[in-house]
N, C-alpha and C positions, 0 to 999 in steps of 0.2 A: 503492499498500500504505499507506503514512505518514497521508496523507490519510483514507483508510480507519480507520484506529487512532481518529484526532480524532475523527472521528465515531460511533464506534459503542462506544468504551471508557470506563471512568469511572476506572480505574485511576490514581493520580496520578504511578506512575512509569511506567508506559506511557505516557499525556500526554505527560510530560517529555521522554522519551526520543523521541516522535515528534516533538515542535515543536522539540526539541534538533535531531535529526536533519536538517529541513528547514532552520535556519538553518546547520549547516554545510556542506550542498551547495549552497546560494544562495552562500554565503562564498566558496568553492573552486570557484564558476564550473559547477555540476554543475545545469544547469537543466532544468525540464520540457519537456516537446517544446511545449508550448501554454505559454509564460508570461504572456500575455495573460492565463489561464483563473488564472492562480496566484492575483491579487491578490483576485479573490472569493471565491475560497474559502478566505482567508486572514482576509479579513473574516466569512463564515460560521462558522468556526473564532470568530475571536474573539469574535462574537456568543454561542458558547456559551459560552466561558470568561468572559466580560468579568467575572463574579463570584468569577472564580478557579480552582483553584488559581491565588494570584499569578504562581509561578514558568514556569507553562503560556503564561499572559499574556502574561507578560513575552514571552517565547522568541516568539511570535505576533507580536510587536509589531515585535520586531527582524527578525524575516524580513520584514515589508512592508516596510519602509527597504532594506533587503539587496537585494530582490526590484526594488525603484523603479531601485536604483543600475544596474540591468542595461536599463533602460529607455533609451530614447532622452531626450535632456536637454531637448527641447522640450514633453516630457509632464512635466516636473517642477511647473510650477506648476500647471497643474489637477490634477495627483495632490494637492498639496497640500492644495487648497480642499477637492477632493472628501471625502478622508478626514477634514479638519475638520467638514466637514460629516454627515459618517456618522456619528460619533463625539460629537456634540455633544449631544443629550440625557444629561439628570441620571443614568442607569444607564451609558451607556458613560463617565463621566469619567474612572475611572482607567485606561482602555485610553488616551484621550486624552492624558491625563497621559503618560502613560510612553512613546507616540508621540513627542510633544515632545521627551522626553530622551533619545530614542533616535537622533533624526533627528542632533545634533550628536555624536554617540558614533560611529555608527555612518560618518557623511564622513569621519572621520577614523581609524577602524579601518582596520588595514593588511591584516588577517586578509581584509575583502572582494577581491576578485581584479581590481579594475577597473584601468583604467590612470588613472594620473594624471590626466589633462583630464578624466575623466570626474568623477573626484572631487573635481576642482575645478570642472566645470560645477553637479554636484549643488550643493557648497556655494555658489556663487555665485546659484542659482536658490533657495534655502532663505534668504539672507540677505534678499535684496528684499522679503521679506514678514517681518522680523523684528520691525515694529512690530503688525503682525496676530497674530501669536503672543503677544508678551505681551501685549497685551491679553485674549485669549484665556486667557492665565494666570491675569491679574490677577481675573478673573471666577470662574475655578474656583478662586482661591485664598480668596475672601469665602464659600465656601460651609459650610467648617468646617475645626478644625486638620487634621483626618482628611485631607483634599485641599490644605489649604495647605502643608504638610512637602515632597508629591510638585511640587508647584506651582512652590514656592523652588526646590525640586531642579531641575527640567525651565530655569527662567531662567538660573541660574546656567551651565548646559551650554550653555543658548543664549547667553548672553553669552562663552563661549568659541569657541564658533562665530565670532564676531565677525572672530578672529585669523585666519579666512582670507579676509577681507577683503582683495586685493591694494596696496590704497592703503594700510591699516593697515600690513601686512607692508614695506612700502617703505618707510612711517616710522620704525619701530622697526629698522630697517638702519642707517637711518641714525641715530637715534638710540645706537647703539654706540660711535661717534665724537662724543658729547653731543649730538644733535639730541632735538628734542620728538615726541613721538607723542599722539595722541588718537583715540580710534575713530570714526565718525561718528553713532555711535547714542548717543555720549556730547553731541552738540552737538544733537541730535534730541529733548532732553529727557529723556534717563535718571533724571539725579540728580530729577525731580519722578514719575518711574514710581511708584504705587501699593505694588507689593513693595517695593523700593528704599528706599521710606519707612518701609512697615511691619516692614521685615529692620530697620532704623537705629532702631525704635520696640522691638520684640523685645531688641535688645542692651542698648538704655539701660533697661528694664526688667528685667533680670536683676538677682536679689539683694531686690524686692520682694514685695509678697505676690499680686501679679497675673501673675507671672513665668512664661511660657511654658515647655512643658515645654522639656526638654533637646535632645531629636530637633529640635521646629523653629529651637531656637537655634543647634544645628551648622547645622543650613540654611540659616540667615538670613549666620551668618557665612560661610559657603561663598559665599550671592550675592553679599557686600558684599566678599569676597576679587575674586572674577571681578571686578568692579565696576572695585577698584581698579585690576587687572591693562591695562585698557582703555587708560589715560593715565599719563603721568609728568609731566603740567603739573599747574601750581598757580593756574590763573587760569581765571576764566569758572566753563562748568559744571563743568569739573573741581573747581575750590577748593571748589564747592557740594556736592560730591559729599564731599569727604575732610573738608570740617569737617563734616559729618553724622554720618559716620563715628565720626570721633574724638569728635563729643560725646557718640555713642551709648557708647564705647566708656569715657570717661571715667565718666559717670554710673552708668552699671553697675557700672563697677569700683569707685567711692567707696560703693554702696551695699552693695556684697560685703565691703568692706572694714572698712567703720565696722559691719555686723551682727558679723563673725566676727573682730574684732581680736585674743580671744583665742587664738581656734584658731588664725592666721595666725603666732604667737611660736614652735610648735611645728612639727617635724619633720609633715608633712603625707603621709595616705596614700596611696598610690599612684592607688588607683581608687574614691573615697568621691566625694559629692555635689558638696563643693566643691573637690576637686581640678578635677572633670570641668565645673564651672560655670566655674572659673578660665582654663579650658586654653580655651573656649572668645575668653573674654576676653582671653587672652595670643594663642591664632593672630591675631587681627588687628592687637593692639599690634605683633606682629613683623614685621609688613609696613608699620608706618606709621613707620619708620625714616625712610624713605630724603623722603619728603612731607613731614615735618616740617622737614629740614633743606632743604628746599627752599622749606619756606616761611619760616624764617630767612631764608634768603639772599637771595630777590627780594622778602621783602616785610619787608626790615629794620628799616625805621621805624612799617610796620606790621600786626605781628605778631599775629594772632587769638589773646586772654589762654588759650584752652582749648589752646593749644602749651604751656604751662606748665604748665599741671596734665599734659598729656601724658607732657611730660618727667619730673614728679613721678611720676608713676605708672607710668613704665619702671623707676625707682628702685625703686620697691614693687615689681616684681616680681622685681627682680634678688636681695632679700634674702629672698625666700619659701625658705623650707629643702623645696624638691624640685628636683630636676635640672630636669625638663621645661621647667616654668613659670619658674625662673631664667634658661633660655636663651631665653626672650620673652623678656624685659627685655633680655638681653646682645644677639640680634639684632636688637632694635629699634638699638642705641648702633650695632653692626656695620653693617647697612644704612645708617644714616646717614653713619658715617663714610667708607666707599665712595661716597657720590655725593657727599661734600666733595671725596675725594680724585681723584674720578673713574673710581674701579674697579669700577666696580658690574661684576656677574655677568652675562654675556649669555646669556639663556635659548634652549634652543632652540626654535625655531619648528614648533611640531605639525604644521604645513600645509608643512612644507619637506621634498619628497619626496625630495631628496636626500641633505638633510642629518640626516632623521632616519630612525629604524629602529624596527618594530615598531609597536605599537597608541600611535597619537600620545595620545590621549586617558586623561590620568592614572588612578588606581585600577584595581583589580581588578573585574572582569567576567567575567560568562559569557554567552558564551562569548567 
């Protein structure tokens, strides 16, 4: 009945109801009699709505991932390759980007009532192809800013999926008592990834005449934030990544502060262009306190000069007359102090079936 609505109706409300119903039933384990036929049917519907409505397309993409979660783990690799191939043409670009964003989300979505073992096997199967996925996202991002934004967002979610790696999870548990952790992807050249480099350039370009849109800046900040979360080391590739981000934040902030110096001496409005721009930079600044202290402690005699600029920037943020922005500066120093005292907060493992409850992926999503 639902499939019939998707192939015969044109009213967006009806179409959304039908697509959302499919997702709800798949997540609850109410499977169709022939699950094998579900995937080609979904692909057929997706071909019809590849240009929109976006909400319907999004539900169909989620349904495709949820459908695969109920299939045998041995089919995961071929499913991913076949689906990427079928969505590789330019007309299906948005479908591809939404699929690559949905895979990490659904892998951690507890609303899908599959067992913990199946969830782990699906995540492991997807992680094997991380480099292939990142390459596809890099190509998609080059097309236009319209595709760059969802590509960057999907990349951020794929980096978040790295926390499902058993070796990284073990390292992070050891880090709770003073150990170090770095995701394998970091050692495989993540700092040189074109999307990471572009994100750092976008942040560094804030405040210039060639600045990217606020939406792209926010997406780039999210990506860089996820990249930083993959390590607590300040050597090798980790140091390379962190210094790229620090230089971008310092450069972008310096440009904004120099151009808007007069405005920054007064109380800032809650929702204006300047506040929204500074909030992007402030988000990253607030997460750099820990790396700042680690650099200072571990490289005492060879501290990168940009760290002096970073500490000065944190002081500037504290003085801003805006509660949330000033808090970004305070969070920088608070995080640094926590690292120095060995009192870092232990983050909940989003892929720990026993220690987590509800949806593992942060943020509000439908469904």
